C-alpha positions as CSV (number, residue, x, y, z in Angstrom):
1,M,231.0,-22.8,14.7
2,K,229.3,-19.5,15.6
3,Q,225.9,-21.3,15.6
4,L,227.3,-24.0,17.9
5,N,228.7,-21.4,20.3
6,F,225.4,-19.6,20.3
7,I,223.5,-22.8,21.1
8,A,226.0,-23.6,23.8
9,T,225.6,-20.2,25.3
10,V,221.8,-20.4,25.3
11,A,222.1,-23.9,26.9
12,L,224.4,-22.5,29.6
13,L,222.0,-19.6,30.3
14,G,219.1,-22.0,30.5
15,M,221.0,-24.1,33.0
16,A,221.9,-21.0,35.0
17,T,218.3,-19.9,35.0
18,L,217.2,-23.4,36.1
19,S,219.9,-23.4,38.8
20,Y,218.8,-20.0,40.1
21,A,215.1,-21.1,40.1
22,Q,216.1,-24.1,42.2
23,Q,218.0,-22.0,44.7
24,Q,215.0,-20.6,46.4
25,V,212.2,-21.8,48.6
26,V,208.7,-20.3,48.5
27,I,206.8,-20.4,51.7
28,V,203.0,-19.8,52.2
29,T,202.4,-18.8,55.8
30,S,200.0,-16.9,58.0
31,F,202.7,-16.1,60.6
32,P,203.7,-12.5,61.5
33,K,206.7,-10.8,59.9
34,E,208.7,-11.0,63.2
35,L,208.7,-14.8,62.9
36,T,209.2,-15.2,59.2
37,E,211.9,-12.6,58.9
38,A,213.9,-14.3,61.8
39,Y,213.8,-17.7,60.1
40,K,214.5,-16.2,56.6
41,K,217.6,-14.4,57.8
42,A,218.9,-17.3,59.8
43,F,218.3,-19.9,57.1
44,E,219.8,-17.8,54.3
45,A,222.9,-17.2,56.4
46,K,223.4,-20.9,56.8
47,N,222.5,-21.6,53.2
48,P,224.3,-19.0,51.0
49,G,222.7,-18.8,47.6
50,V,219.2,-20.0,48.7
51,K,216.6,-17.3,48.8
52,V,213.5,-17.5,51.0
53,E,210.4,-16.0,49.5
54,I,207.5,-15.4,52.0
55,L,203.9,-15.3,50.7
56,N,202.0,-14.1,53.8
57,K,198.3,-15.1,53.6
58,P,195.6,-15.8,56.2
59,T,195.2,-19.6,56.6
60,P,192.0,-20.0,54.6
61,A,193.4,-17.8,51.8
62,G,196.6,-19.9,51.9
63,V,194.7,-23.1,51.5
64,A,192.9,-21.6,48.5
65,Y,196.1,-20.3,47.0
66,I,197.8,-23.8,47.1
67,R,194.7,-25.4,45.8
68,E,194.4,-23.0,42.8
69,A,198.1,-22.7,41.9
70,P,198.9,-24.3,38.6
71,A,200.8,-27.6,38.8
72,S,203.7,-26.0,37.0
73,N,204.1,-23.2,39.6
74,K,203.3,-24.7,43.0
75,P,204.8,-23.0,46.1
76,D,207.1,-25.2,48.3
77,V,206.2,-25.0,52.0
78,F,202.9,-24.5,53.9
79,W,203.5,-23.2,57.5
80,V,200.6,-22.2,59.7
81,S,199.1,-22.9,63.1
82,A,196.0,-24.8,62.0
83,P,196.2,-28.6,61.9
84,D,192.7,-28.8,60.5
85,A,193.9,-26.8,57.5
86,F,196.7,-29.3,56.9
87,E,194.1,-32.1,57.1
88,V,192.1,-30.4,54.4
89,L,195.2,-30.2,52.1
90,A,196.2,-33.7,52.9
91,G,192.7,-35.0,52.1
92,E,193.0,-33.2,48.7
93,K,196.4,-34.8,48.0
94,L,198.1,-31.4,48.0
95,L,200.9,-32.3,50.5
96,A,203.9,-34.5,50.0
97,K,205.1,-37.0,52.5
98,I,207.9,-35.9,54.8
99,E,210.1,-37.6,57.5
100,S,210.9,-35.7,60.7
101,P,214.6,-35.0,61.2
102,A,214.0,-34.5,64.9
103,K,213.7,-37.9,66.6
104,E,213.5,-36.3,70.0
105,V,210.0,-34.9,69.4
106,P,207.4,-36.9,71.4
107,A,204.7,-38.8,69.5
108,K,202.0,-36.8,71.2
109,I,201.2,-33.7,73.3
110,G,198.5,-35.0,75.6
111,N,196.4,-37.3,73.3
112,Y,197.2,-35.3,70.2
113,P,199.9,-36.5,67.7
114,I,202.6,-33.8,67.2
115,N,203.4,-35.1,63.7
116,D,200.8,-36.3,61.2
117,P,200.5,-40.1,61.6
118,Q,200.1,-40.4,57.8
119,G,203.4,-38.5,57.3
120,F,202.1,-35.5,55.4
121,Y,203.2,-32.7,57.8
122,L,205.2,-32.1,61.0
123,G,204.6,-30.2,64.2
124,Q,207.1,-27.4,64.2
125,A,205.9,-25.6,67.3
126,L,203.1,-26.0,69.8
127,A,200.2,-23.6,70.4
128,G,197.4,-23.0,72.8
129,Y,194.5,-20.6,72.7
130,G,193.5,-18.0,75.3
131,I,192.8,-14.5,76.5
132,M,195.0,-11.5,76.5
133,W,194.1,-8.2,78.1
134,N,195.6,-4.7,78.4
135,T,196.2,-4.1,82.1
136,R,196.0,-0.3,81.8
137,Y,192.7,-0.6,79.9
138,T,191.1,-3.0,82.4
139,K,192.2,-0.9,85.4
140,A,190.8,2.3,83.8
141,H,187.5,0.6,83.0
142,K,187.4,-1.2,86.4
143,L,187.2,-4.6,84.7
144,P,188.1,-7.8,86.5
145,D,190.9,-9.9,85.0
146,P,189.3,-12.7,82.8
147,K,190.4,-16.3,83.4
148,E,187.9,-18.4,81.5
149,W,186.0,-18.1,78.2
150,S,182.8,-18.0,80.2
151,D,184.0,-14.8,81.9
152,L,183.8,-13.0,78.6
153,T,180.0,-13.7,78.4
154,K,179.4,-11.4,81.4
155,P,177.7,-8.0,80.9
156,V,180.7,-6.2,82.5
157,Y,182.8,-6.9,79.4
158,F,180.2,-5.5,76.9
159,S,182.1,-3.5,74.2
160,H,185.5,-4.3,75.6
161,V,186.3,-7.5,73.7
162,A,187.7,-8.2,70.2
163,M,188.2,-11.3,68.1
164,S,188.6,-12.2,64.5
165,S,186.5,-14.5,62.3
166,P,187.4,-18.2,61.6
167,S,186.9,-17.7,57.9
168,R,189.7,-15.0,58.0
169,S,192.0,-16.6,60.5
170,G,193.1,-20.2,61.0
171,T,194.0,-19.5,64.7
172,T,190.6,-18.0,65.3
173,H,189.1,-21.1,63.7
174,L,191.0,-23.3,66.1
175,T,189.9,-21.1,69.0
176,V,186.2,-21.4,68.0
177,E,186.6,-25.1,67.3
178,T,188.3,-25.7,70.7
179,I,185.4,-24.0,72.5
180,L,182.8,-26.1,70.5
181,Q,184.7,-29.3,71.3
182,G,185.2,-28.4,74.9
183,E,181.7,-27.2,75.7
184,G,179.7,-29.2,73.1
185,W,178.0,-27.8,70.0
186,Q,174.9,-26.2,71.7
187,K,176.6,-24.7,74.7
188,G,179.7,-23.8,72.7
189,W,177.8,-21.8,70.2
190,Q,175.7,-20.1,73.0
191,Q,179.0,-19.1,74.6
192,M,180.5,-18.0,71.3
193,L,177.4,-15.9,70.4
194,T,177.4,-14.3,73.8
195,I,181.1,-13.4,73.7
196,A,180.6,-12.0,70.1
197,G,177.7,-9.9,71.4
198,N,180.2,-8.3,73.9
199,C,182.8,-7.7,71.1
200,A,183.6,-4.1,70.0
201,A,184.8,-5.6,66.7
202,I,185.3,-8.7,64.6
203,T,188.6,-7.8,63.0
204,E,189.7,-8.4,59.4
205,R,192.8,-10.3,60.4
206,S,193.9,-12.2,63.5
207,F,196.7,-9.6,63.9
208,G,194.2,-6.9,64.5
209,V,193.2,-8.3,67.8
210,P,196.6,-8.4,69.6
211,D,197.7,-5.2,68.0
212,G,194.5,-3.5,69.3
213,V,195.0,-5.0,72.8
214,N,198.7,-4.0,72.9
215,N,197.9,-0.3,72.0
216,G,194.7,-0.1,74.2
217,Q,192.2,0.1,71.4
218,Y,190.5,-3.0,72.8
219,G,190.6,-4.2,76.4
220,I,190.5,-7.9,75.9
221,G,191.2,-10.3,72.9
222,L,190.7,-13.9,72.0
223,V,194.2,-15.0,70.7
224,I,196.6,-17.8,70.0
225,D,199.2,-17.8,72.8
226,F,202.2,-16.4,71.0
227,F,200.4,-13.1,70.4
228,G,199.8,-12.7,74.2
229,L,203.3,-14.0,75.2
230,A,205.0,-11.8,72.6
231,G,203.1,-8.7,73.6
232,K,204.1,-9.3,77.2
233,A,207.7,-10.1,76.3
234,S,207.8,-6.9,74.3
235,K,206.9,-4.9,77.4
236,F,203.4,-3.9,76.3
237,P,201.1,-3.6,79.4
238,V,199.4,-6.9,78.7
239,E,198.7,-10.3,80.4
240,F,197.7,-13.6,78.9
241,V,196.0,-16.7,80.4
242,Y,195.1,-20.2,79.1
243,P,191.5,-20.9,80.0
244,S,190.9,-24.4,81.4
245,V,188.8,-25.2,78.3
246,T,191.7,-24.9,75.8
247,A,193.9,-27.3,73.8
248,I,197.6,-27.5,73.0
249,V,198.1,-28.5,69.4
250,P,200.9,-28.4,66.9
251,A,201.6,-25.5,64.6
252,N,202.5,-27.4,61.5
253,I,204.8,-27.3,58.5
254,G,204.8,-29.4,55.3
255,V,206.0,-29.7,51.8
256,I,203.4,-28.9,49.1
257,A,202.8,-31.7,46.6
258,G,204.5,-30.8,43.2
259,A,206.8,-28.2,44.9
260,K,209.2,-26.6,42.4
261,N,212.0,-26.6,45.0
262,A,211.3,-29.7,47.0
263,D,214.9,-30.2,48.2
264,N,215.2,-26.7,49.5
265,A,211.7,-27.0,51.1
266,R,212.9,-30.1,53.1
267,K,216.2,-28.3,53.9
268,F,214.2,-25.3,55.3
269,I,211.9,-27.6,57.3
270,N,214.9,-29.5,58.7
271,Y,216.4,-26.1,59.9
272,T,213.2,-25.1,61.7
273,M,213.3,-28.5,63.5
274,S,217.0,-28.2,64.5
275,P,218.0,-27.1,68.0
276,E,219.0,-23.8,66.6
277,G,215.8,-23.4,64.7
278,Q,213.7,-24.4,67.7
279,E,215.6,-21.9,70.0
280,L,214.6,-19.1,67.6
281,L,211.1,-19.5,69.0
282,F,212.2,-18.0,72.3
283,D,212.9,-14.6,70.6
284,P,210.7,-12.2,72.6
285,A,209.0,-11.0,69.4
286,I,208.1,-14.6,68.5
287,S,207.4,-16.4,71.8
288,R,206.3,-19.8,70.6
289,L,206.5,-23.2,72.2
290,P,209.1,-25.5,70.7
291,V,208.3,-29.2,70.0
292,L,211.8,-30.2,71.1
293,P,211.7,-30.8,74.9
294,S,215.4,-30.2,75.3
295,A,215.0,-26.7,73.8
296,Y,213.3,-25.5,77.1
297,K,216.7,-25.6,78.9
298,K,217.3,-22.3,77.2
299,A,213.8,-20.9,77.7
300,P,213.4,-17.4,79.4
301,A,212.5,-17.5,83.0
302,G,208.8,-18.2,83.5
303,F,208.2,-19.3,79.9
304,P,205.4,-21.9,79.7
305,N,206.5,-25.5,79.1
306,P,203.7,-27.8,77.7
307,F,205.8,-30.9,78.6
308,T,206.0,-30.3,82.3
309,G,202.3,-29.6,83.2
310,T,202.5,-25.8,83.5
311,I,199.7,-25.6,81.0
312,K,196.7,-27.7,81.9
313,P,194.3,-28.0,78.9
314,K,191.1,-29.9,79.3
315,V,190.3,-30.3,75.6
316,N,191.7,-33.3,73.7
317,F,191.4,-31.7,70.3
318,D,189.9,-33.9,67.5
319,S,191.4,-32.7,64.2
320,D,189.2,-35.2,62.2
321,L,186.1,-33.6,63.7
322,A,187.5,-30.2,63.1
323,E,188.3,-31.0,59.5
324,S,184.9,-32.6,58.8
325,R,183.1,-29.3,59.7
326,Y,185.9,-26.8,58.8
327,Y,183.9,-24.8,56.3
328,V,180.6,-25.3,58.1
329,V,181.8,-23.6,61.3
330,S,183.3,-20.7,59.4
331,S,180.1,-20.2,57.4
332,I,177.8,-20.3,60.4
333,F,180.0,-17.8,62.2
334,D,180.0,-15.4,59.3
335,Q,176.3,-15.6,58.6
336,T,175.3,-15.2,62.3
337,I,178.2,-13.1,63.7
338,T,180.5,-11.5,61.2
339,F,177.8,-10.2,58.8
340,R,175.2,-9.7,61.6
341,H,177.4,-8.2,64.3
342,K,175.6,-4.9,64.5
343,E,172.3,-6.6,65.2
344,L,173.8,-9.1,67.6
345,V,175.4,-6.2,69.6
346,Q,172.1,-4.4,69.8
347,A,170.5,-7.6,71.1
348,A,173.3,-8.1,73.7
349,K,173.0,-4.4,74.8
350,A,169.2,-4.7,75.3
351,I,169.6,-8.0,77.2
352,N,172.3,-6.6,79.5
353,E,170.3,-3.4,80.2
354,A,167.2,-5.4,81.0
355,A,169.2,-7.8,83.3
356,A,170.6,-4.7,85.1
357,R,167.1,-3.3,85.7
358,L,165.7,-6.6,86.9
359,A,168.6,-7.4,89.2
360,G,167.4,-8.2,92.7
361,K,163.7,-8.0,91.7
362,N,161.3,-10.9,92.0
363,N,159.4,-10.7,88.8
364,P,158.9,-14.1,87.2
365,Q,157.1,-12.7,84.1
366,A,160.0,-10.3,83.4
367,M,162.6,-13.0,84.0
368,K,160.8,-15.4,81.6
369,L,160.9,-12.7,78.9
370,L,164.6,-12.1,79.6
371,D,165.3,-15.9,79.3
372,D,163.4,-16.0,76.0
373,A,165.4,-13.0,74.8
374,R,168.7,-14.8,75.6
375,D,167.4,-18.0,73.8
376,A,166.6,-15.9,70.7
377,A,169.9,-14.2,70.6
378,Y,172.3,-16.9,71.6
379,S,170.9,-20.2,70.3
380,P,172.8,-21.6,67.2
381,V,170.9,-21.7,63.9
382,V,172.2,-25.2,63.3
383,T,171.3,-27.9,65.8
384,A,173.8,-30.4,67.3
385,E,172.0,-33.2,65.5
386,K,172.2,-31.4,62.2
387,S,175.9,-30.7,62.7
388,K,176.6,-34.5,62.6
389,D,174.5,-35.1,59.5
390,K,176.9,-36.5,56.8
391,D,174.9,-35.3,53.9
392,F,174.8,-31.8,55.4
393,L,178.6,-31.8,56.1
394,A,179.2,-33.2,52.6
395,L,177.9,-29.9,51.1
396,Y,180.9,-28.1,52.7
397,R,183.7,-30.6,52.5
398,S,185.2,-29.0,49.5
399,T,185.1,-25.5,48.0
400,K,184.8,-27.1,44.5
401,R,181.1,-27.4,44.3
402,D,178.8,-28.1,41.3
403,A,175.9,-25.8,40.5
404,E,173.5,-27.8,42.6
405,K,175.6,-27.8,45.7
406,T,176.3,-24.1,45.3
407,K,172.6,-23.4,45.1
408,Q,172.0,-25.4,48.2
409,T,174.7,-23.8,50.3
410,T,173.7,-20.3,49.1
411,A,170.1,-21.0,50.2
412,L,171.3,-22.3,53.6
413,E,173.5,-19.3,54.2
414,E,170.7,-16.9,53.3
415,Y,168.4,-18.8,55.7
416,W,170.9,-18.6,58.5
417,S,171.6,-14.9,58.0
418,N,167.9,-14.1,57.8
419,T,167.1,-16.3,60.8
420,A,169.9,-14.6,62.9
421,R,168.6,-11.2,62.0
422,K,165.0,-12.1,63.0
423,N,166.3,-13.7,66.2
424,Y,168.3,-10.6,67.2
425,L,165.3,-8.3,66.5
426,R,163.1,-10.6,68.6
427,A,165.6,-10.6,71.4
428,V,165.6,-6.8,71.5
429,D,161.8,-6.7,71.7
430,L,161.7,-9.4,74.4
431,A,164.4,-7.7,76.4
432,N,162.7,-4.3,76.2
433,Q,159.4,-5.9,77.3
434,A,161.2,-7.4,80.3
435,A,162.8,-4.1,81.2
436,S,159.5,-2.3,81.1
437,L,158.1,-4.7,83.8
438,A,160.9,-3.8,86.2
439,R,159.4,-2.3,89.4
């Protein structure tokens, strides 16, 4: 009898442990604490006994974490701003299908589907990409208010800009990809390299940019809209603008394939899509754009509404194109900008100084040298034609590479890095030659 009682007790304890394990939901997200804590608190209040666990990771690290987690211990929800990251996970069969509980959500925003047409993830909010600036900083440094990405290429902004890297930040990846799609590969990279040359820093995390602009460490930052809108709503001396070359795309949420707590995962997602969950996005510390059009009836005065034309994006974002070159774009950026930023800044400084000395002077030889310096510094190391090559892209379609692919990508990245360094040194030399001819 005692043995039977012992077995029964063990069984009950096991069931209790299992019940406890099921009464949680583990969320992998790149979103700031202000957002995740608001949803955690609200969801737990409506669902007593269900604990929300937040694993905060940059989007690329979140993708890697989900991919590498053992099948017996998969997290439950993936929740980030980058639709191309969801495409990567869906392509690797790491997301479970989900049906939207919110039938009011339009099929598209512009030409872009809000929910995944294949049913693997949902749009939970909308996001655009733009420029924020600290008004006290720009006034003190006598800087004009920027309106377009192209403004940030101007010498007047040298050392006053900050951005993150697409390999460290999913939102930065979308910003870079939006510029590449809006301007085309060649012009887009020229613009990106010129802006990076004007940057005081390439930050470790995307949060570093808005935090630095809010406190005046940097004057201007390339950010996802909610960073700028939240900073302004929180009474920091900042402004935010959507450039014309931008896109409005969903910030997505989905259930991870093999999730330990799939039912609670869907329950959490349903809450985020409910009217109450959508209205949480208007919290000044969050300041995100709901996907429910009816939610905007309760929006703060002046809050942008992507369904009424107050935001006019020119870029119809192509997530398939973005997904096909997801790792390529990040790698090129790191090898030519992140890891060579010091040399790029030196080249930009020499070019800007030479341009200032030659301003108003008629010196064709010097101007030719200056143009050559710009070409050396700001031309992409990968051509537009190469960026479409299927064999080239295939090297980067997955991080699971065999020894031969690893050897090839390593050689390519070393070549890009060395080429960038040589180009920046050459740009400095050409710019100095041009400046020496100023009369």
